[in-house]
C-alpha positions, -999 to 999 in steps of 0.1 A, spaced: 505 261 -32 521 239 -59 514 235 -96 517 199 -106 521 193 -143 518 157 -154 525 146 -190 511 111 -195 501 86 -221 466 94 -235 453 59 -227 461 64 -190 443 97 -186 409 85 -176 424 61 -150 446 88 -135 417 113 -133 394 87 -117 420 79 -91 425 116 -83 388 121 -80 384 91 -56 413 105 -35 395 138 -31 412 158 -59 385 166 -85 399 200 -97 422 198 -127 428 210 -162 435 185 -191 449 193 -225 463 175 -255 500 180 -261 527 165 -284 563 161 -277 593 137 -274 615 126 -246 651 116 -244 646 89 -270 639 117 -297 607 101 -308 601 65 -319 608 45 -351 584 18 -362 595 1 -394 606 27 -419 586 55 -401 601 78 -375 576 96 -353 591 128 -339 561 141 -320 542 117 -298 506 125 -286 503 129 -248 479 144 -223 489 171 -198 471 173 -165 475 206 -144 466 206 -108 471 235 -83 473 219 -48 481 227 -12 517 220 -3 507 192 20 489 174 -8 518 174 -33 532 140 -24 498 123 -24 489 137 -58 523 129 -74 522 94 -59 487 87 -74 498 99 -108 531 80 -107 514 48 -97 485 50 -120 502 63 -152 530 38 -151 528 10 -176 556 -11 -163 593 -10 -153 616 0 -181 589 12 -204 598 45 -220 572 72 -227 551 69 -196 556 106 -190 570 132 -166 558 151 -135 569 187 -128 561 206 -96 565 244 -93 555 268 -66 525 290 -71 529 325 -55 493 336 -58 459 326 -73 425 344 -76 390 331 -82 378 351 -112 341 350 -103 345 363 -68 378 381 -71 390 363 -39 427 357 -35 438 322 -25 469 316 -5 
């Protein structure tokens, strides 16, 4: 299993979630986050914004679905070539998982 963490622009969240659902991946967790990338925030006029609002989507998926899911997120969350701030995707292995209601271990 793989944990896929995608940090994306808030205005792209609904579209990404809809595309994942249509592709057969309905299970996810979504949360509001703030942060900054390599550009260290943005400056608009005299104001510097150090923490930019984003959304983080967490998905635990089978190994064989990793490329499909990351491809959907990449394609759907992108605003255009060369645009900074579209987000990042991180993939990590999941050693074990349990369903709390049944106590069943998932592999």
